N, C-alpha and C positions, 0 to 999 in steps of 0.2 A: 385098436386101442387108442385112447386119447393121449394127449401130451401129458407128461408128468407135471405134477403141481410144483411150480418153482418156489412158492411160498407155502410152508406147511402149517403155519400158525396164524389164526386171527385173534388179535387182542382188541376187544371192543369196549368202549365206554358204555354206560347204561343210560342215564337220563339225557334226553336230547339227541341220543345217537341210536341205541337199540330201542329205547322206549320213548313213548310220547305220553306226557302227563302221568308218568310212572308205570305205564302198562305196555307190555310187549304184544304186538298184534299176532294173530294166529299165523299169518303168512310168514312173518319174520321168524317165529319159533320153528315152523316147518322147514324153512331154509337152513336154519342152524342144524336141525337134525339131519338133513340131507348132506350138509357139509361134513358133519362128524362121521357119517357113514362112508363118505368119500375119502376119509383119512386125514381131514384137517383137524388139528388140535385147536380147541376153542378155549380162550381165556377171557374172562370178564374182569375188567379193571375199572373200579368205580370208587367214588368218594363216599358212597353210602355206608352206613353201619350195617353189619351182617344181619342182625335181627330184623331190622327194618327191611332190608333187601329180601329176606326170606318171606316176609309178610306180603310184599307186593309181587314177588316173582317166585312162586313155589316150584317152578320147573328148573331150578338152578342146576340140577344134575345133568342138563344138556351140556353144561360146560365141564371141561376136564379139570379146571381149577378156577378159583375166584380170588382176585386181589381186591380186598375191601379196605375201607377207611383210607382211601387215597394212597395206598402202598404200605399201610401199617400192619395188615393182617392178611394171611394166606389161608384159604379155606378149600378143602378138597371134598366136593360133594360126592355122595354115594346114594344109590337108590334107597338104602336103609339109613335113615338120618342118624341112627345111633352109631354107625360106623364112620361117619364123616369126621374129618380131622380139621382142627383149627390151630394155626401157628401164628404167634405174634412175631412181627419183624422189627418191633421197636418197643421201647419202654414208655409207658404213659406218663404224662406230667403229674406232679404231686397233686393230691386231692385239694390242697390249699389253693391251687391255681384257679380251678373252677369256682371254688367257694368265694374267692376274692372277686372274681368277675361278677358273680351273682350279687354280692354285697355292694358292688359299684353300679348296679342297675343294668347289667348286660342281660338281655333276654329277648327272645327265647334262647336257651343254651342247651346243647345236647352233648353228652359225654359217651363215647364208645369205649371200646377196650383200650384204645390209645388216643384216638382223635377227640378234640374238643372243638365244637362248631357253633357258630352263631351267624348273625347276618349284619350287613352294613346298616347303619354307619358305626357299629360298635368296634370297628377295627382300631380306632384311635385309643380307646380304653384298653383293648386287648394288648396292643403294642406297648403301651405305657406300663401295664401290669407285668408283662414279660421282662421289660427293662428293670423295673423296681425289684422283682424277685430274682433277677440274675439267672434266668432260665435259658437254656439253649434250645429255643423253639423257633419255628418259622410260621409265618402267616401266608396262606395260599388263598387266592380269590377265585371264585367260580360263580359267575352270573349272580352276584349279590351275596352269595354265601361266603363266610369267613371261616376258614378251616385252620386249626392250629395243630401242628405236628412237630415231632423232634426234627432238628436240622438234618437235611439230607434224605428225609423220607418223602417219597412222592410216587407217582405212578410208574416212573422208570425204575426206581429201586425195587418196587414190588414186582414188576414184570421180570426183572433179572432174577429175583429169587424163584419165581414160578418156573422160568426156563431151566434153571439148574435142576429142578426136580425131574424134568423130562429130558435132560441132556440135549437140549435144543439151543441153537444159536440165535442171537438177535437178528442176524441177516435173513433168517427164515420167517420172520414175523411181519405181518401187515397189521399196523395199528390204526384204528379209526376212532375219531372223536369229534366233538363239536365246540368245546369251551376252553376257557383259559387254562384250567388245570390239566388239559390234554396235551399241552405243548411237550411236556417231558415224555409222555407216552409215544407221541409221534417221533420225537427225536431219538428215542431208544430203539425203535423198530427198524427193520430193514427197509420198509416202505411206509411212509406216513400218509394217511388218507383223511380227508375231511368230508363230512356229509354236507349236503347242499345248504343246510340251515346253520352251519358253523359260523362262529364269530369271524369277522374279516381277518383278524390277525392270524388265526389258525389256518384259514384258507391260504393265506399268503405264504405260510411256511410249509404247507403240505406238498407232497410230491404229486398228489392226485386229488381232485375234488369230484365227488360223485354228482350226478345230475339230479338225484332225488334226495329228499330229506329223511332224516331219522331212520326208522326201521327199514323203509323202502330203499334207502341208500345202502344199508348194510346188506340187504338182499341182493341188490345190484352188484355189490362188490363180491359177495360170495359166489354168485353165478359166474362172474368173470374168473374167480380163482378156480372153480371147478371146471370151467370150460377150457381155459388155456393157461392156467397158472399165472395170469397177468403177464404173459410173455411179452417181452419188449419194453415193459415199464420198469424203470430203475430209479433208485433214489437220486434226487438232484444233489449236486455238490452244495455243501453248506459250510459257511464260515462258523467258527466257534465264537459266538458273540451273544450278547444279551438279546432277548426277544424284542420284537418291535415295540411291545408295551410291557411294562413290568408286571409280572404275575406273582412273584414271590417277594415278600419283604421280610428280611431276617432281623430279629432284634435279640441278639445274643449278648451274653455277658462277655466283656473283654478281659 
């Protein structure tokens, strides 16, 4: 018999980590299936809206659960789509917020069930609108994307909600990502991992950086988890401090 798996959960980002140009390679999908068969719980943690995600990745049921909209929504896939369950983890901003942004020339703009998203350089108008309307919202940056969510909603909060459903502990989780909005995911996991193409600030804070980029890096990680449970690799001591670069800007009413 092989060694027991020390880490029982893989929590992975989608774009730039699992996927390249929005698509998951066949070899990556096959590795996910092998890992699931080996007893690893698979959690997808992404900033994408659920409908968009289902369109680009119809094999979502390879995951045990999906955290979408950067922590605002929990989706439990089922082979029968009719049986799948969606749970909101936060309240959406009032419709007037997005309407005001559009009126002020912000675009393109996308509204999910909770998240409101646009692109740089519109963050200045977004922040000013939040202040003027007195809303308790945060702006999270992700490789040029500007995501607006209720304060405290991020990949870490979404992951915690997912783990509760499975009675699992954060110490059992390996989190892997590539971008600014993955800081909270890596910090919430028992072990934080960056793919080779990750932004420098995320690599700096990761416990482990894979030698390969994107999906190949996820495969590399899964093979290590299945082979020896990442034996001997532990989370590095971390100070409770702000990230090396600011990734969240809060503009809340006082």
